N, C-alpha and C positions, 0 to 999 in steps of 0.2 A: 645720587643714581646716577645709574649707568648702564648701555646698551649698546650692544655691539653685535649689529646683526646683514648677515652674507646678504650677497644681491639677489638671491635666490626668494628670499622672503621681504627686503626691503631696496629695491633697486635707488641709486643713487640719480637723484638730477644731475642731468652733465656738466652745471653750469654750476654746480654747490664745487668745483675741482680746479682746481688755480696750477694754470699751467707751469707757475715758480715752484709748487710743493715739493715740501720735505718731506716726506708722510712717510710713518711705517711702517709694518703691519699687527696690527691694532687688536690681533687673536695670535700669531706665530708665538711659542714661548712662553705661555698668557704674559706678556709684554704692558699690554692696560692695565692687565686688572692687579695687578705685581701693583706697578703704580699707584692706584685707583687706594687697596690696599695700604702704603706707605703712609699715604696722607690720610687717610679715611680710616680713623680704627674700631677696630669692632665690624670690616664689612661683613658682609655673605657673595657670598656670588654662587649665584646657580646657571649649571652649563643649560644651552639649550640644543645639544649634539649639534645637527651642521648646519643648524637655523643659526648660532652665535651660543648670547651668553648676556646676562642682568645682572649687576651687582649695587646695592644701596649699605647703606651706613646711617644708624641715626646721630654722629658726628657730627658734628657743628649743621648741625640745623636752628630755623629760627622760626623760634617760636610761633610769629602767628602765620608761618607759611611751615605747617611741617613738614616730614616725607610718612609717608603709607604704602605697607604691601601686602598683596595675596594672592594668594590659587584659588582657583575654584573650578573645577571639574576643566582641567591640564588648562588653565587663563591666566596669567599670569600678568599682574599687574603692579608697578610702579605710581604713584602719584604724590604728588606735591604742590602743597595750599593748601585750601579755603574752600569748601564748596557756603556760602549763606543760606540757600534758599531746599537744606538739605529735608528737616521735614517731607516739606511740598513733594519732592523726584525718591522718596520712600515710597508713601501715598502709591505714585504715582508709577511706580516700577511692586508692589505690594509686597516691600523688605519690609522684613520685624524694624523696629526701637534702636535694636543692638548696630546697625547697618552703619555703616559711616562712609565719607569719600569712596574709598579705593571701590568697596565691593555696591555701589548704585553705580561708579566707568562700567566694571566690571558685565553686571544685568544689562545696563541699559548697553551699552557692544553686543550681548547673549538677545535680546530683543532685537536691534536691529538685523544681528543673522540669522537670525529665526524667522526671520521677512518682519517685521515691525512693521506697524501702520504708518513713520515719521520715513523720512532723507534724513542720515549721518551729519546733513550740517543742521539742521532744526534738535536734533536731542542734542547738537554742541552749544545751540543757541541759548539753551533750556539751562545751562552751567551756570545761574550768575556768583561771581566769584572771583578770587585768583587764585591759578590751579595752571596746572604743565605734567599730560602722563606718559607713560612709555605703557599699551596693553597687547602682549604677544598669546595666543590661541593657537596652541599645539598641534590642537589636532586639527586647523587647516591651515598652520602656515603662513595665520597671519600676521600681518600689525598694521597696528591703530595706536594716533601718538599726536598729539596734540596741545596747543599750546591756549592758554583765553584774549582775548581781545583785546589790551592792552601792555600783556603783558610783562604782568606782575610778576611772573616767577622766573628769574635766571636762569634759560634755556638754550643750548647750544647744541649743529649742529656740525657733520662732513663726517668726510667719506679717509680710507688710510690706502696706502698704494697698492691693495686689493678690491677695491671697491667695495670693502665693507661700511655700512654706515653705523655712525659713531651717536651718541647723544647720552646728556648730562647737561647737568644745572650749575657743573666748575669748568667754566672755561677751558682753565689749565690743565685741565684731563684731554679734551675733547684736542687741545694745541696737543699736547702728548703724544698724541696718535696721527694726527692728520696733518701736521702743518702749519701749509696758508688756505688750503680746502677744510675753511671750517666757516662759520656764518652763524648770527645768532636765524635761533627758529622765526620764523614770520608770524609777525602775531595776530591771532583770529583765526589761524590754518591750522587744516587735521592733512593727517601723510597717512598713507593706507600702502596694503603691496600691491593689488590690482592695478591704482587711481594716481599712483602717488599725490600731490600736497595739492592743498586746495582750501578756500576758505569757505569758511562757513556761516563769516560776516558775509561775505555776498558771494554766495553759491553761483550766478549764473554771469561771470566773470573769469577770466582765464588770468595765470597769473605770469608775471614776466619776469627776469632778472636781471639784479642791475645789479655790473658788478662790482664788486668793494677792492675799494685799492687803498695799498697801506701808506706808510710813512717815508718808504724808501720806491713808492710809483710804481710797485711790484700789485696783480690785480689777485685780492686774498678771498674765494669764496664769490658768492654772489648772496643780495640779498634780493626779498622776492617782495615785489608788490604786485596790486590789487589792476590788473591791466582797465580803466573806466572804460576803452570803448568796444571789446573785444565784447561776445557774448557768445553766450555754449550751447548747445542743445537739449532744454529739456523734460522731468521728466524719470521715475524711475520704473523700466519693463517691469512687469510683478508675472513671473517666467515657475509660480513652484513649491510647492515650499521647501526644496530640494536644495536651488538658485543659492551661490553663493552671494548675500547682496552686496562684500564690497566689491562683487564685479561692474559696478558701477559705476565705480565712481574709481 
């Protein structure tokens, strides 16, 4: 799976940018999608207009970590992995028996967006299993990305020369577009348009970047670790049903 998102909907953390990066423009002339298509047969690309694009293929997928794609009410979601407590989550969100993991993620997001009773970190902690997903809400221009606490699904992110954020389960795809400005997506974390990167395992702690150094000694993006000594403000202000939940993250 692949997503290339404009900085207006997914602002890149500065620490992810390597001073020695040899990145290119992932979107110009369809560069990265063409490469993705050449590597993964039968790929499908969805143009998100000025916000970017997403692409997926069922080629070369693990039977234990299958890829799923769905669109519901202008919400696009790519999901990879497996959630163990699907039956419980279907009941919790009032979904029918045919709903799968990607539909559950979309419904969980819609519950959050429409002022659900729980914060995003609690919703993600309720997902038991191995997963990574990329969600884009075209109606509100909102991005929601997450990976499980164990990093069970290979999942990477990086930034190209135009500060587009690139997400993929294929590290070579990310390297192709981002050069040295890439890293594994942090375990147990989620990324939103308004709040950037947060930990859902440790929601009260800040994340700090740790520079990655390659074999030649050059800085190669950064990983992000929970800062055990930091604390952030708690609480999620409720200011009416029209408010966007992601403004608080």
